[in-house]
MARZA-308303 format. One record per residue (C-alpha): z, x, y; residue number from 1; residue in three letters. Coordinates in Angstrom, 3 decimals. Each point is the difference from the previous one (the first is absolute). Layout:
REM MARZA-308303
c3:c1:c2:k:r
Z:X:Y:NUM:ALA;
...
***
This chain:
REM MARZA-308303
c3:c1:c2:k:r
16.894:-27.133:11.612:1:MET;
2.280:-0.789:-2.969:2:SER;
-0.622:1.263:-3.506:3:ASN;
-0.749:-3.551:-1.123:4:ALA;
-2.933:-0.350:2.371:5:GLU;
-3.464:1.080:-1.105:6:LYS;
-2.098:2.297:2.090:7:TRP;
-2.683:-2.165:1.649:8:ALA;
-3.172:1.787:-1.239:9:PRO;
1.367:-0.099:-3.543:10:ARG;
0.583:-3.731:0.291:11:ALA;
-3.568:-0.440:1.276:12:GLU;
-1.401:1.830:-3.040:13:ARG;
2.088:-2.116:-2.350:14:GLU;
-1.232:-3.154:1.742:15:ALA;
-3.582:1.235:-0.360:16:ARG;
0.594:0.628:-3.713:17:LEU;
1.260:-3.570:-0.490:18:ARG;
-3.062:-1.349:1.812:19:TYR;
-2.376:2.071:-2.149:20:LEU;
1.672:-1.187:-3.188:21:GLU;
-0.257:-3.606:1.179:22:GLN;
-3.718:0.493:0.661:23:GLN;
-0.521:1.486:-3.458:24:LEU;
1.704:-3.076:-1.443:25:GLY;
-2.758:-2.106:1.539:26:ARG;
-3.125:2.051:-0.738:27:PHE;
-1.077:3.347:-1.465:28:ALA;
-0.957:2.766:2.445:29:SER;
-0.339:3.702:-0.809:30:ILE;
0.505:0.875:3.664:31:GLU;
3.283:-1.919:0.164:32:ILE;
1.151:1.601:-3.260:33:GLU;
-0.685:3.457:1.438:34:ILE;
1.863:-0.790:3.220:35:GLU;
2.930:-1.277:-2.058:36:ARG;
0.106:3.241:-2.004:37:ALA;
-0.189:2.067:3.197:38:VAL;
2.803:-2.056:1.537:39:THR;
2.181:0.504:-3.067:40:LEU;
-0.571:3.739:0.363:41:ASP;
0.860:-0.138:3.719:42:ALA;
3.249:-1.777:-0.877:43:LEU;
0.922:2.799:-2.399:44:GLY;
-0.510:-2.221:-3.078:45:ARG;
-2.270:2.602:-1.509:46:ARG;
0.398:-0.865:-3.685:47:VAL;
-1.064:-3.567:0.776:48:GLU;
-2.824:1.314:2.169:49:ALA;
-1.225:2.261:-2.795:50:GLN;
-0.017:-2.907:-2.450:51:LYS;
-1.886:-2.164:2.498:52:ALA;
-2.670:2.655:0.543:53:PHE;
-0.495:0.435:-3.741:54:ILE;
-0.507:-3.768:-0.416:55:GLU;
-2.560:0.037:2.831:56:ILE;
-1.936:2.913:-1.471:57:LEU;
-0.099:-1.585:-3.438:58:LEU;
-2.020:-2.766:1.648:59:LYS;
-1.945:2.144:2.493:60:ALA;
0.064:3.609:-1.273:61:PRO;
-2.432:1.385:2.595:62:THR;
1.329:-1.783:3.116:63:HIS;
0.237:2.735:2.649:64:PHE;
2.895:-1.373:2.043:65:THR;
2.035:-0.642:-3.144:66:ALA;
-0.639:3.515:-1.304:67:LEU;
0.685:1.613:3.367:68:ASN;
3.227:-1.905:0.665:69:GLU;
1.209:0.535:-3.563:70:PHE;
-0.622:3.729:0.476:71:GLY;
2.041:-0.115:3.201:72:ASN;
2.813:-1.783:-1.825:73:CYS;
0.044:2.531:-2.842:74:LEU;
-0.120:2.953:2.377:75:ALA;
2.926:-1.480:1.942:76:GLY;
1.959:-0.279:-3.265:77:MET;
-0.681:3.647:-0.765:78:GLY;
-2.279:-0.835:-2.951:79:SER;
-2.577:2.561:1.103:80:ILE;
-1.932:0.330:-3.272:81:THR;
-0.437:-3.770:-0.260:82:ALA;
-0.981:-0.224:3.675:83:ALA;
-2.655:2.684:-0.531:84:LEU;
-1.504:-2.028:-2.837:85:ARG;
-0.085:-3.171:2.079:86:VAL;
-1.523:1.700:3.056:87:TYR;
-2.573:1.650:-2.294:88:SER;
-0.977:-3.443:-1.282:89:GLU;
-0.406:-1.196:3.592:90:ALA;
-2.278:2.953:0.775:91:VAL;
-2.019:-0.488:-3.187:92:THR;
-0.716:-3.664:0.675:93:HIS;
-0.266:0.280:3.795:94:HIS;
-1.481:3.450:0.737:95:PRO;
-1.120:-0.959:3.518:96:THR;
3.450:-1.065:1.210:97:ASN;
1.598:2.960:1.821:98:PRO;
3.545:-1.365:-0.353:99:THR;
0.019:0.518:-3.754:100:GLY;
-1.176:3.587:0.367:101:HIS;
2.646:0.719:2.648:102:ILE;
2.876:-1.447:-2.029:103:ASN;
-1.097:1.949:-3.062:104:LEU;
-0.386:3.167:2.085:105:ALA;
3.471:-0.428:1.511:106:ASN;
1.617:0.009:-3.443:107:LEU;
-2.135:2.892:-1.218:108:LEU;
1.044:1.988:3.073:109:LEU;
3.647:-0.889:-0.620:110:HIS;
-0.387:1.408:-3.508:111:GLY;
-1.596:3.230:1.220:112:GLY;
-3.569:-0.743:-1.150:113:ASP;
-1.708:1.230:3.161:114:LEU;
-3.482:0.016:-1.532:115:THR;
0.203:-3.578:-1.255:116:GLY;
1.571:-1.255:3.209:117:ALA;
-2.581:1.724:2.170:118:ARG;
-2.844:-1.563:-1.997:119:LYS;
1.260:-3.529:0.641:120:HIS;
0.873:0.575:3.662:121:TYR;
-3.515:1.296:0.579:122:GLU;
-1.494:-3.018:-1.782:123:ILE;
2.110:-2.277:2.216:124:ALA;
-1.268:1.771:3.110:125:LEU;
-3.604:-0.376:-1.111:126:ARG;
0.671:-3.721:-0.347:127:LEU;
1.986:-0.221:3.252:128:ASN;
-0.328:3.134:2.172:129:PRO;
2.819:-0.967:2.341:130:GLY;
2.640:-1.051:-2.528:131:HIS;
3.281:1.471:1.332:132:PRO;
1.796:0.229:-3.355:133:GLN;
-2.889:1.899:-1.570:134:ALA;
-0.008:2.440:2.926:135:HIS;
3.775:0.361:-0.311:136:GLN;
-0.198:0.782:-3.712:137:GLY;
-2.891:2.421:0.363:138:LEU;
1.860:1.740:2.819:139:GLY;
3.026:0.410:-2.267:140:ALA;
-2.159:1.580:-2.696:141:ILE;
-1.696:2.378:2.424:142:LEU;
3.422:1.011:1.320:143:THR;
1.105:0.891:-3.528:144:GLN;
-3.204:1.992:-0.423:145:LEU;
0.738:1.936:3.191:146:GLY;
-2.893:-1.443:2.037:147:ASP;
2.155:-1.090:2.935:148:HIS;
-2.840:-0.291:2.513:149:ALA;
-1.929:-2.509:-2.122:150:SER;
3.214:-1.830:-0.853:151:ALA;
0.804:-0.432:3.675:152:LYS;
-3.342:-1.703:0.675:153:SER;
0.761:-2.540:-2.732:154:HIS;
3.541:-0.539:1.271:155:PHE;
-1.325:-0.777:3.480:156:LYS;
-1.994:-2.879:-1.430:157:ILE;
2.828:-1.114:-2.279:158:ALA;
2.808:0.044:2.562:159:PHE;
-1.732:-0.038:3.379:160:GLY;
1.241:-3.519:0.764:161:ASN;
1.826:-0.759:-3.261:162:ARG;
3.076:2.176:0.363:163:PHE;
2.564:-2.759:-0.718:164:ILE;
0.178:-2.039:-3.204:165:SER;
2.597:-2.097:-1.794:166:SER;
1.246:0.050:-3.569:167:LEU;
0.890:-3.260:-1.784:168:PRO;
3.615:-1.148:-0.025:169:TYR;
1.261:-1.863:-3.076:170:ARG;
3.666:-0.464:0.828:171:GLY;
1.926:-3.234:0.329:172:THR;
2.147:0.945:3.008:173:LYS;
-0.658:1.353:3.457:174:ARG;
-1.396:3.519:-0.580:175:PRO;
0.674:3.344:1.583:176:ILE;
-2.963:0.552:2.306:177:ALA;
-1.065:3.570:-0.643:178:LEU;
-2.569:2.209:1.725:179:LEU;
-1.520:2.464:-2.479:180:LEU;
-1.693:2.993:1.660:181:LEU;
-2.755:1.720:-1.991:182:VAL;
-2.648:2.654:0.535:183:SER;
-3.714:-0.664:-0.453:184:SER;
-0.382:3.365:-1.753:185:ALA;
2.493:-0.767:-2.771:186:GLY;
3.115:2.085:-0.564:187:GLY;
2.098:-3.177:0.145:188:ASN;
3.199:-0.775:-1.903:189:ILE;
-0.685:-2.467:-2.853:190:PRO;
2.356:-2.871:0.852:191:THR;
-0.979:-2.725:-2.496:192:ALA;
2.917:0.791:-2.332:193:SER;
2.668:-0.743:2.614:194:PHE;
-1.509:-2.090:2.826:195:LEU;
0.376:-3.230:-1.935:196:ASP;
-2.256:-2.774:1.296:197:ASP;
2.810:-2.479:-0.707:198:ARG;
2.137:1.720:2.623:199:LEU;
-2.334:1.591:2.558:200:PHE;
-2.801:-1.531:2.052:201:MET;
-2.041:3.095:0.733:202:THR;
-2.498:0.735:2.766:203:SER;
-1.986:3.175:-0.698:204:VAL;
-1.027:2.096:3.007:205:VAL;
-2.517:2.842:-0.310:206:VAL;
1.728:2.154:2.586:207:ALA;
-2.825:2.412:0.803:208:ASP;
-2.372:-2.881:0.862:209:PHE;
2.436:-2.364:1.749:210:LEU;
-1.141:-1.079:3.457:211:ASP;
3.117:0.587:2.154:212:PRO;
-0.898:-3.019:2.144:213:SER;
0.384:-2.346:-2.998:214:VAL;
3.486:-1.528:-0.390:215:PRO;
1.867:0.958:-3.155:216:LEU;
0.637:-2.729:-2.586:217:PRO;
3.474:-1.505:0.021:218:ALA;
2.347:2.265:-1.931:219:HIS;
3.661:0.781:-0.642:220:GLN;
-0.570:3.383:-1.592:221:LEU;
-2.601:2.795:-0.129:222:ILE;
-0.718:1.939:-3.178:223:PHE;
-2.063:3.089:0.747:224:ASN;
-1.872:0.524:-3.279:225:ALA;
-2.067:2.900:1.372:226:ILE;
1.311:2.844:-2.120:227:GLY;
-2.393:2.957:-0.129:228:ASP;
0.536:2.249:3.017:229:ALA;
-2.842:2.333:-1.001:230:ASP;
-2.569:-2.812:-0.242:231:LEU;
1.237:-2.611:2.462:232:CYS;
1.035:1.763:3.212:233:ALA;
-2.122:-2.291:2.270:234:PRO;
1.430:-3.110:-1.653:235:ALA;
3.572:1.302:0.282:236:LEU;
-0.529:0.769:3.678:237:GLU;
-1.345:-3.544:0.492:238:ALA;
2.980:-1.407:-1.916:239:ALA;
2.376:1.938:2.262:240:ALA;
-1.639:-1.638:3.015:241:ARG;
0.150:-3.417:-1.636:242:LEU;
3.733:0.023:-0.691:243:ILE;
0.657:0.621:3.696:244:LYS;
-1.354:-3.514:0.611:245:ARG;
2.753:-1.696:-2.005:246:THR;
3.765:0.035:-0.394:247:SER;
-0.140:-0.822:-3.721:248:ALA;
1.627:2.495:-2.390:249:PRO;
-2.371:2.463:-1.677:250:VAL;
0.037:1.319:-3.549:251:ILE;
-1.389:3.555:-0.159:252:ASN;
-0.374:0.922:3.635:253:ASP;
-3.469:1.545:0.460:254:PRO;
1.613:2.889:1.891:255:ALA;
1.888:0.934:-3.178:256:ALA;
-2.966:-0.508:-2.319:257:VAL;
-2.356:2.181:2.037:258:ILE;
2.285:3.010:-0.643:259:LYS;
-0.408:-0.236:-3.788:260:THR;
-3.312:1.832:-0.432:261:GLY;
-0.033:2.753:-2.593:262:ARG;
-0.130:2.839:2.520:263:MET;
2.673:-1.567:2.172:264:SER;
2.329:-0.563:-2.959:265:ASN;
-0.457:3.569:-1.214:266:ALA;
0.986:1.311:3.420:267:GLN;
2.941:-2.256:0.801:268:ARG;
1.674:-0.090:-3.415:269:PHE;
-0.188:3.673:-0.963:270:HIS;
3.249:0.749:1.845:271:THR;
1.970:-2.668:-1.891:272:LEU;
2.500:1.476:-2.477:273:PRO;
-1.136:-0.072:-3.652:274:SER;
-3.495:-1.253:0.930:275:VAL;
-3.102:2.046:-0.792:276:VAL;
-3.162:-1.131:1.804:277:THR;
-3.497:1.336:-0.686:278:PRO;
-1.678:2.047:2.707:279:ARG;
-2.801:-2.292:1.243:280:THR;
-2.840:0.585:2.457:281:ILE;
-3.217:-1.802:0.864:282:GLU;
-3.264:1.967:0.108:283:LEU;
-3.624:-1.001:0.573:284:PRO;
-1.826:-0.417:-3.279:285:ARG;
-2.697:2.299:1.408:286:ALA;
2.563:2.820:0.096:287:VAL;
1.027:-0.614:-3.596:288:LEU;
-3.540:0.108:-1.390:289:ILE;
-0.832:3.223:1.860:290:ASP;
-0.346:3.265:-1.904:291:LEU;
3.094:1.332:1.803:292:ASP;
2.084:-3.114:-0.743:293:ALA;
2.487:1.896:-2.162:294:ALA;
0.678:2.419:2.846:295:THR;
0.792:-2.930:2.293:296:ALA;
2.370:-1.364:-2.626:297:ILE;
1.819:3.307:-0.424:298:TYR;
0.258:0.382:3.801:299:ASP;
1.949:-3.289:0.077:300:HIS;
2.455:1.288:-2.589:301:GLY;
-1.285:-1.902:-3.049:302:PHE;
-0.373:1.292:-3.541:303:VAL;
-1.751:-1.477:-3.016:304:PHE;
0.337:-2.418:-1.649:305:PRO;
0.033:-2.440:2.908:306:LEU;
-0.894:-3.627:0.632:307:LEU;
-2.821:-1.536:2.041:308:LEU;
0.139:-3.598:1.148:309:ARG;
-2.166:-2.289:2.115:310:SER;
2.330:-1.705:2.519:311:PRO;
0.580:-3.728:-0.383:312:GLY;
-0.403:-0.260:-3.776:313:PHE;
2.656:-0.963:-2.540:314:HIS;
0.559:-0.378:-3.760:315:THR;
-1.544:3.399:-0.628:316:GLY;
-3.428:-0.680:1.492:317:HIS;
-1.643:3.060:1.565:318:ASN;
3.022:2.151:-0.790:319:PHE;
-0.699:3.140:-2.043:320:VAL;
1.582:3.214:-1.215:321:LEU;
-1.866:3.206:0.870:322:VAL;
0.919:2.661:-2.524:323:GLU;
-1.650:3.008:1.628:324:SER;
-1.924:1.205:3.043:325:ALA;
-3.224:-0.174:-2.022:326:ALA;
0.386:-3.787:-0.301:327:ASP;
0.848:-0.697:3.655:328:LEU;
-3.426:-0.534:1.565:329:ALA;
-1.444:-2.204:-2.753:330:SER;
3.153:-2.103:-0.180:331:THR;
0.119:-0.521:3.765:332:ALA;
-3.674:-0.987:-0.005:333:ALA;
0.733:-2.769:-2.524:334:SER;
2.578:-1.739:2.210:335:LEU;
-0.800:-2.553:2.746:336:PRO;
0.969:0.320:3.653:337:GLY;
-0.603:2.458:2.811:338:GLU;
3.509:1.440:-0.335:339:ASN;
2.076:0.741:-3.074:340:LEU;
3.676:0.593:-0.564:341:LEU;
0.967:3.304:-1.586:342:VAL;
3.322:-0.459:-1.781:343:ILE;
2.299:2.493:-1.678:344:GLU;
0.380:-0.719:-3.715:345:TYR;
3.588:-0.813:-0.970:346:LEU;
0.467:0.345:-3.750:347:ALA;
2.095:-2.885:-1.290:348:ALA;
-0.059:0.777:-3.725:349:ARG;
3.152:-0.134:-2.057:350:GLY;
1.051:2.274:-2.878:351:PRO;
-2.157:-2.123:-2.363:352:ASP;
-3.128:0.832:2.026:353:GLY;
-0.470:-3.560:1.279:354:ASN;
-0.372:-0.827:3.678:355:ALA;
2.281:-2.660:1.424:356:ARG;
-0.358:-2.183:3.069:357:LYS;
2.854:-2.224:1.086:358:TYR;
-0.335:-2.855:2.456:359:ARG;
2.794:-1.615:1.969:360:VAL;
-0.328:-2.747:2.576:361:MET;
1.930:0.027:3.240:362:THR;
0.728:-3.588:1.060:363:ILE;
2.119:-0.749:3.027:364:GLY;
1.385:3.544:-0.086:365:GLY;
1.016:-0.056:-3.687:366:ARG;
-1.659:1.842:-2.901:367:ILE;
-1.093:-1.765:-3.190:368:TYR;
-1.593:1.667:-3.064:369:PRO;
-3.410:-1.478:-0.861:370:LEU;
-1.561:2.159:-2.699:371:HIS;
-0.355:3.360:-1.683:372:LEU;
-3.397:1.152:-1.245:373:ALA;
-0.252:2.789:-2.581:374:VAL;
-3.352:1.638:-0.703:375:SER;
-1.578:3.089:-1.461:376:GLN;
-2.370:0.076:2.996:377:ARG;
0.925:1.426:3.397:378:TRP;
-1.164:-3.162:1.817:379:LYS;
2.586:-2.563:-0.993:380:VAL;
-0.544:-3.699:0.655:381:HIS;
1.895:-2.699:-1.790:382:TYR;
-3.035:-1.892:-1.269:383:PHE;
-1.545:3.159:-1.535:384:THR;
3.219:1.708:-1.154:385:ALA;
1.133:0.409:-3.605:386:ASP;
2.394:-2.956:0.082:387:MET;
-1.474:-2.892:-1.993:388:ALA;
-0.412:2.044:-3.182:389:ASN;
3.070:2.218:0.309:390:GLN;
3.278:-1.766:-0.723:391:GLU;
2.105:3.054:0.872:392:HIS;
-1.607:0.049:3.471:393:HIS;
0.891:-3.662:0.471:394:ARG;
3.568:0.736:-1.064:395:LEU;
0.124:2.782:2.578:396:GLU;
-1.274:-2.395:2.655:397:GLU;
2.534:-2.630:-1.023:398:ALA;
2.803:2.536:0.479:399:ALA;
-1.316:0.732:3.520:400:PHE;
-0.174:-3.696:0.887:401:LEU;
3.448:-0.770:-1.409:402:ASN;
1.861:2.992:1.450:403:ASN;
-2.032:1.873:2.598:404:MET;
2.839:2.304:1.200:405:PRO;
0.727:1.181:-3.543:406:ALA;
-3.662:0.862:-0.638:407:VAL;
-0.838:1.582:3.371:408:LEU;
3.330:1.543:0.882:409:GLY;
2.016:-0.408:3.180:410:SER;
-1.938:2.693:1.860:411:LYS;
-3.333:-1.778:-0.469:412:ALA;
1.421:-3.430:0.822:413:VAL;
1.476:1.346:3.244:414:ALA;
-3.371:1.584:0.830:415:ALA;
-1.797:-3.312:-0.588:416:LEU;
2.469:-1.760:2.294:417:GLU;
-0.769:2.559:2.712:418:ARG;
-3.739:-0.592:-0.415:419:ILE;
0.463:-3.779:0.130:420:ALA;
2.087:0.303:3.155:421:ASP;
-2.589:2.251:1.651:422:ALA;
-2.842:-2.373:-0.959:423:LEU;
1.603:-2.858:1.915:424:GLY;
-1.981:-2.634:-1.931:425:LEU;
1.248:-3.436:-0.984:426:ASP;
-2.394:0.128:-2.956:427:TYR;
-1.211:3.267:-1.468:428:GLY;
-0.123:2.214:-3.045:429:GLY;
0.485:3.615:-1.023:430:ILE;
-1.955:1.743:-2.756:431:ASP;
1.578:3.241:-1.170:432:PHE;
0.724:2.422:-2.810:433:GLY;
3.036:2.144:-0.768:434:LEU;
0.198:3.758:0.088:435:SER;
1.847:1.986:-2.643:436:ALA;
2.928:0.249:2.420:437:THR;
0.117:-3.731:0.764:438:GLY;
-1.795:0.057:3.352:439:ASP;
-2.347:-2.863:0.935:440:VAL;
-3.669:1.034:-0.117:441:LEU;
-1.457:-2.428:2.531:442:LEU;
-3.493:-1.274:-0.817:443:PHE;
-0.236:-2.804:2.542:444:GLU;
2.187:-2.440:1.901:445:ALA;
-1.489:-2.973:1.824:446:ASN;
-0.373:-3.761:0.154:447:ALA;
-2.994:-0.349:-2.338:448:THR;
2.005:0.050:-3.232:449:MET;
-0.650:-2.990:-2.258:450:VAL;
2.655:-1.994:-1.857:451:VAL;
-1.907:-1.448:-2.950:452:ASN;
1.877:-2.175:-2.492:453:PRO;
-0.658:1.238:-3.571:454:PRO;
-2.391:-1.960:-2.195:455:ASP;
1.138:-2.345:-2.755:456:ALA;
0.217:2.674:-2.709:457:ASN;
3.546:0.072:-1.409:458:GLU;
-0.043:3.805:0.067:459:ASP;
0.532:-0.252:3.771:460:TRP;
2.987:-2.342:-0.075:461:ASN;
2.291:2.877:0.958:462:TYR;
-1.859:0.313:3.332:463:ARG;
0.333:-3.628:1.082:464:ARG;
3.593:0.100:1.353:465:PRO;
-0.800:2.990:2.249:466:ALA;
-3.142:-1.661:1.379:467:VAL;
1.808:-3.316:0.525:468:SER;
2.799:1.787:1.829:469:LYS;
-2.527:1.601:2.373:470:ILE;
-1.846:-3.271:0.639:471:LEU;
3.304:-1.767:0.698:472:ASP;
0.966:2.807:2.392:473:ALA;
-3.314:-0.374:1.857:474:ILE;
0.403:-3.761:0.364:475:ARG;
3.594:0.395:1.147:476:THR;
-1.024:2.659:2.514:477:MET;
-2.724:-2.291:1.387:478:ILE;
2.366:-2.936:0.383:479:VAL;
2.603:2.174:1.735:480:ARG;
-2.671:1.173:2.406:481:LYS;
-0.905:-3.543:0.893:482:THR;
1.342:-0.980:3.404:483:GLU;
1.060:-3.609:-0.452:484:SER;
2.907:-2.379:0.073:485:SER;
2.703:-0.051:-2.635:486:ALA;
-1.329:-3.359:-1.216:487:GLN;
-3.519:1.385:-0.380:488:CYS;
1.322:2.964:-1.974:489:LEU;
1.971:-2.447:-2.173:490:SER;
-3.183:-1.997:-0.651:491:ASP;
-1.847:3.210:-0.876:492:VAL;
2.756:1.117:-2.358:493:SER;
-0.055:-3.384:-1.752:494:ASP;
-3.787:0.279:-0.322:495:ASN;
0.270:3.501:-1.510:496:ILE;
2.545:-1.204:-2.559:497:MET;
-2.304:-2.866:-1.056:498:LYS;
-2.965:2.394:-0.313:499:ILE;
2.022:2.413:-2.160:500:ARG;
1.194:-2.882:-2.183:501:ALA;
***
């Protein structure tokens, strides 16, 4: 297919848009106006779609379909706050429609509001007890709360016979057909920032619920987005079985991902030169809340302070510092899960008393700096660190992004390259600190690291080139993995250049 030819489904949508506009020229119809706005959105003409939805809602401000589809459009554009307002309006005016509650809950869950999301999922299930999306969302919440047994019962309803779905494609040329493998329990790589729907036509497969007798969707490439080895072992095992059914190239082989659990990493990386890994063991929570818990800890070679963590959680959830033996039992009792990770505390404070956590991404075997978070607290996460209000911290981060070897030193850079090589991931990340002697203090290394573009605040302009470089590296890595003809790769490259422009 030449570059001048349009991809057939795209041409069909454009023909449908012309027909709808002709119909509107003959007579007024709110339903046709809504379909036109939805079609504009599907064609990637989102600014026009947004304008069309606003004009519709000025005439019919409580129309459910208009509100719901406008919310979908805004969410797809990344305008989450506006989408929340629109979905809230849909729920207010149509409280008995489960779809509005589910869409609102999905965005609340995405933003970390588990309580608000749970409320609306539960309302949706009262209105429609078998709604698969409501069961899926409630299962995700229960997983985050550590109630895996209850979550599994919801996932069975959600994915029992709905384990394959398709994402919309908005490109103008023949797409790359991509199979995206995910886990029902979460722990998946967020891919929205680099799997552009103008380049990839994506089929999503919930690996741990896939019926092996069902044929796989047509695909040129597999992206295994299952990233959390501690949470998603069954899904990774299912993904490993799935890839044996196809000859398509795979990004992030499940066999490599499954080795990246915290305990596994601590064991296999501690022999690497200039790498310090924390001693890590898993113990039943019942042992840790016992009166003799401290004795058990000492018997395993730990000293206080130490860290306790519920497996499968990220961004600091259910991850605590235990200062002394007297605090052990009560702290363990407050964490979810039958088993807890006991982790040696690695102090990553500099001479100024601040803790520092660096993150690099490893893409296609190369290392790219992503961010540096500086905080007075021991638990350092970028979104809670002392960055926005501390210009000197941002200057320090800018130096790291602009010249990583100069900031870290050659010893640390070589250590990071060894870790990346041992990980064997096409897409992954490494969170770490630096010791006083320049060794890498390894916090975690896995595929769940997120590459989030900075918000529109000008204070973050210095971060944009580093993030863009990583996103470009990911897209390039994906294209190189694609097994296709030279002409197809040429078409893809042309498409990427148009998207960037």
